[in-house]
N, CA and C of each residue as an Amber inpcrd file, in Angstrom:
protein
   228
  18.9660000  -6.9500000 -51.3810000  20.3030000  -6.8470000 -51.9360000
  20.1830000  -6.7250000 -53.4580000  21.0960000  -6.0000000 -54.0330000
  21.0820000  -5.8570000 -55.4830000  22.0210000  -6.8760000 -56.0970000
  21.7290000  -7.2250000 -57.3050000  22.5390000  -8.2080000 -58.0200000
  23.7820000  -7.5270000 -58.5800000  24.9420000  -8.1630000 -58.4290000
  26.1780000  -7.6410000 -58.9880000  26.7660000  -8.6780000 -59.9290000
  27.1730000  -8.2400000 -61.0950000  27.7030000  -9.1350000 -62.1060000
  28.9170000  -9.8840000 -61.5790000  28.9170000 -11.1950000 -61.7790000
  30.0460000 -12.0270000 -61.3750000  29.9770000 -12.5100000 -59.9360000
  29.0290000 -12.0210000 -59.1720000  28.8960000 -12.4450000 -57.7910000
  27.6110000 -13.2380000 -57.6240000  27.6050000 -14.1960000 -56.7040000
  26.3770000 -14.9610000 -56.4890000  25.2790000 -14.0670000 -55.8950000
  24.0590000 -14.4200000 -56.1460000  22.9330000 -13.6710000 -55.6040000
  22.8780000 -13.9110000 -54.0980000  22.7920000 -12.8260000 -53.3460000
  22.7260000 -12.9450000 -51.8950000  21.3210000 -12.5890000 -51.4270000
  20.7970000 -13.4230000 -50.5900000  19.4590000 -13.1820000 -50.0660000
  19.5610000 -12.4760000 -48.7090000  18.4330000 -12.0380000 -48.2170000
  18.3960000 -11.4440000 -46.8900000  18.8450000 -12.4310000 -45.8320000
  18.5110000 -13.7080000 -46.0430000  18.9220000 -14.7560000 -45.1150000
  20.4480000 -14.9190000 -45.1130000  21.0580000 -14.8250000 -46.3030000
  22.5210000 -14.8950000 -46.3980000  23.1640000 -13.7640000 -45.6050000
  22.6060000 -12.5860000 -45.7470000  23.1510000 -11.4210000 -45.0560000
  22.9940000 -11.5740000 -43.5400000  21.8480000 -12.0460000 -43.0980000
  21.6050000 -12.2470000 -41.6680000  22.5810000 -13.2870000 -41.1020000
  22.8240000 -14.3490000 -41.8710000  23.7730000 -15.3790000 -41.4490000
  25.1790000 -14.7930000 -41.3270000  25.5630000 -13.9830000 -42.3080000
  26.8770000 -13.3460000 -42.2830000  26.9950000 -12.3990000 -41.0920000
  25.9560000 -11.6250000 -40.7970000  25.9760000 -10.7050000 -39.6620000
  26.1400000 -11.4740000 -38.3460000  25.4420000 -12.5880000 -38.2060000
  25.5520000 -13.4030000 -36.9980000  26.9690000 -13.9610000 -36.8620000
  27.5400000 -14.4420000 -37.9740000  28.9080000 -14.9590000 -37.9610000
  29.8950000 -13.8550000 -37.5880000  29.6970000 -12.6720000 -38.1690000
  30.5850000 -11.5400000 -37.9150000  30.5550000 -11.1380000 -36.4390000
  29.3650000 -11.0840000 -35.8480000  29.2420000 -10.7180000 -34.4400000
  29.9210000 -11.7620000 -33.5460000  29.6830000 -13.0480000 -33.8470000
  30.3010000 -14.1210000 -33.0580000  31.8240000 -14.0590000 -33.1770000
  32.3230000 -13.7650000 -34.3650000  33.7700000 -13.6770000 -34.5920000
  34.3800000 -12.5260000 -33.7970000  33.7100000 -11.3780000 -33.8150000
  34.2060000 -10.2290000 -33.0590000  34.2660000 -10.5390000 -31.5610000
  33.2270000 -11.1910000 -31.0420000  33.2050000 -11.5430000 -29.6270000
  34.3170000 -12.5370000 -29.2930000  34.5440000 -13.4790000 -30.1910000
  35.6120000 -14.4660000 -29.9920000  36.9790000 -13.7830000 -29.9620000
  37.1980000 -12.8540000 -30.8860000  38.4640000 -12.1320000 -30.9260000
  38.6490000 -11.2700000 -29.6740000  37.5690000 -10.6510000 -29.2120000
  37.6340000  -9.8300000 -28.0150000  37.9900000 -10.6730000 -26.7860000
  37.3850000 -11.8590000 -26.6620000  37.7020000 -12.7420000 -25.5440000
  39.1630000 -13.1670000 -25.5910000  39.6680000 -13.4810000 -26.7800000
  41.0630000 -13.9010000 -26.9280000  42.0060000 -12.7670000 -26.5430000
  41.6870000 -11.5610000 -26.9520000  42.5210000 -10.4000000 -26.6270000
  42.5220000 -10.1420000 -25.1300000  41.3580000 -10.2110000 -24.5160000
  41.2720000  -9.9760000 -23.0720000  42.0000000 -11.0560000 -22.2830000
  42.0340000 -12.2720000 -22.7990000  42.7320000 -13.3580000 -22.1170000
  44.2480000 -13.1690000 -22.1840000  44.7380000 -12.5130000 -23.2440000
  46.1680000 -12.3090000 -23.4200000  46.7100000 -11.1850000 -22.5480000
  45.9240000 -10.1400000 -22.3410000  46.4030000  -8.9570000 -21.6480000
  45.6620000  -8.7560000 -20.3380000  46.4260000  -8.4620000 -19.2890000
  45.8080000  -8.1800000 -17.9890000  45.0500000  -6.8600000 -18.0870000
  43.9340000  -6.8050000 -17.4230000  43.1180000  -5.5960000 -17.4480000
  42.6810000  -5.2840000 -16.0230000  42.9160000  -4.0630000 -15.6080000
  42.5400000  -3.6400000 -14.2700000  41.6240000  -2.4310000 -14.4050000
  40.4530000  -2.5190000 -13.8300000  39.5730000  -1.3600000 -13.7690000
  40.0020000  -0.5470000 -12.5560000  40.3070000   0.7150000 -12.7740000
  40.8370000   1.5380000 -11.6970000  40.2770000   2.9370000 -11.8010000
  39.7250000   3.4160000 -10.7140000  39.2520000   4.7920000 -10.6170000
  40.0130000   5.4480000  -9.4740000  40.9670000   6.3210000  -9.7910000
  41.7850000   6.9070000  -8.7380000  41.0120000   7.9150000  -7.8910000
  41.4560000   8.0600000  -6.6550000  40.8980000   9.1040000  -5.8030000
  41.4080000  10.4480000  -6.3230000  40.8710000  11.5210000  -5.8140000
  41.3150000  12.8510000  -6.2450000  42.7960000  13.0550000  -5.9450000
  43.2200000  12.5960000  -4.7750000  44.6240000  12.7420000  -4.3890000
  45.5300000  11.9390000  -5.3250000  45.1540000  10.6960000  -5.6030000
  45.9540000   9.8520000  -6.5100000  45.9740000  10.4470000  -7.9150000
  44.8840000  11.0120000  -8.3510000  44.8170000  11.6200000  -9.6790000
  45.7830000  12.8010000  -9.7770000  45.8780000  13.5940000  -8.7270000
  46.8220000  14.7210000  -8.7370000  48.2650000  14.2210000  -8.8250000
  48.5780000  13.1160000  -8.1370000  49.9300000  12.5480000  -8.2070000
  50.2250000  12.0460000  -9.6100000  49.2760000  11.3500000 -10.2110000
  49.4570000  10.8280000 -11.5790000  49.6930000  11.9790000 -12.5470000
  48.8820000  13.0220000 -12.4450000  49.0320000  14.1680000 -13.3470000
  50.3540000  14.8890000 -13.1140000  50.8140000  14.9590000 -11.8540000
  52.0840000  15.6200000 -11.5350000  53.2610000  14.8580000 -12.1320000
  53.1390000  13.5600000 -12.2650000  54.2090000  12.7370000 -12.8230000
  54.1850000  12.7360000 -14.3490000  53.2170000  13.4170000 -14.9270000
  53.0320000  13.4570000 -16.3900000  52.9530000  12.0470000 -16.9740000
  52.3850000  11.1810000 -16.1880000  52.2620000   9.7960000 -16.6250000
  50.8360000   9.4690000 -16.9750000  50.6200000   8.2370000 -17.2320000
  49.2630000   7.7550000 -17.4390000  49.0350000   6.6380000 -16.4220000
  47.8380000   6.1640000 -16.3570000  47.5100000   5.1410000 -15.3730000
  48.4190000   3.9270000 -15.5000000  48.6670000   3.4960000 -16.7140000
  49.4630000   2.2850000 -16.9200000  50.8710000   2.4370000 -16.3770000
  51.5230000   3.5580000 -16.6800000  52.9050000   3.7240000 -16.2170000
  52.9700000   3.8470000 -14.7010000  51.9950000   4.5060000 -14.0950000
  51.9850000   4.6450000 -12.6400000  51.7140000   3.2970000 -11.9830000
  50.7690000   2.5410000 -12.4970000  50.4760000   1.2200000 -11.9310000
  51.6720000   0.2860000 -12.1210000  52.3500000   0.3670000 -13.2740000
  53.5670000  -0.4230000 -13.4880000  54.6090000  -0.0960000 -12.4170000
  54.8180000   1.2000000 -12.1480000  55.7940000   1.6070000 -11.1550000
  55.4150000   1.0830000  -9.7700000  54.1580000   1.1560000  -9.4180000
  53.7080000   0.6490000  -8.1190000  53.9240000  -0.8590000  -8.0040000
  53.6380000  -1.5890000  -9.0710000  53.8320000  -3.0400000  -9.0470000
  55.3110000  -3.3850000  -8.8850000  56.1880000  -2.6410000  -9.5730000
  57.6250000  -2.8910000  -9.4540000  58.1260000  -2.5540000  -8.0570000
  57.6330000  -1.4660000  -7.4780000  58.0250000  -1.1110000  -6.1160000
  57.5920000  -2.2000000  -5.1420000  56.3810000  -2.7040000  -5.3060000
  55.8820000  -3.7640000  -4.4310000  56.7050000  -5.0420000  -4.5670000
  57.2610000  -5.2720000  -5.7670000  58.0840000  -6.4620000  -5.9950000
  59.5300000  -6.2470000  -5.5450000  59.8310000  -5.0320000  -5.0570000
  61.1750000  -4.7710000  -4.5800000  62.1200000  -4.2640000  -5.6560000
  61.5850000  -3.8950000  -6.8060000  62.3950000  -3.3570000  -7.8960000
  62.0040000  -1.9020000  -8.1060000  62.9240000  -1.0110000  -7.8570000
  62.6170000   0.3970000  -8.0280000  62.6930000   0.7870000  -9.5040000
  61.6700000   1.4600000 -10.0120000  61.7250000   1.8900000 -11.4070000
  62.6810000   3.0710000 -11.5540000  63.1670000   3.2460000 -12.7580000
  64.1130000   4.3620000 -13.0130000  63.3610000   5.6500000 -13.1600000
């Protein structure tokens, strides 16, 4: 690392510590985000994919509609 006026001298060890902290923080934030939002891994069949494309929708809107239909609420 190069020395910058007004800043403390940072060693390679300081940088490695910061990188480890940064990685742990990112993983923590990712876990928190995943806990807040439901996530479904879905690979549609060819037939289902044609229906999704015909509706000009995306996976999320089609899955939302299916969930509402299953709950007895018809989507508009």
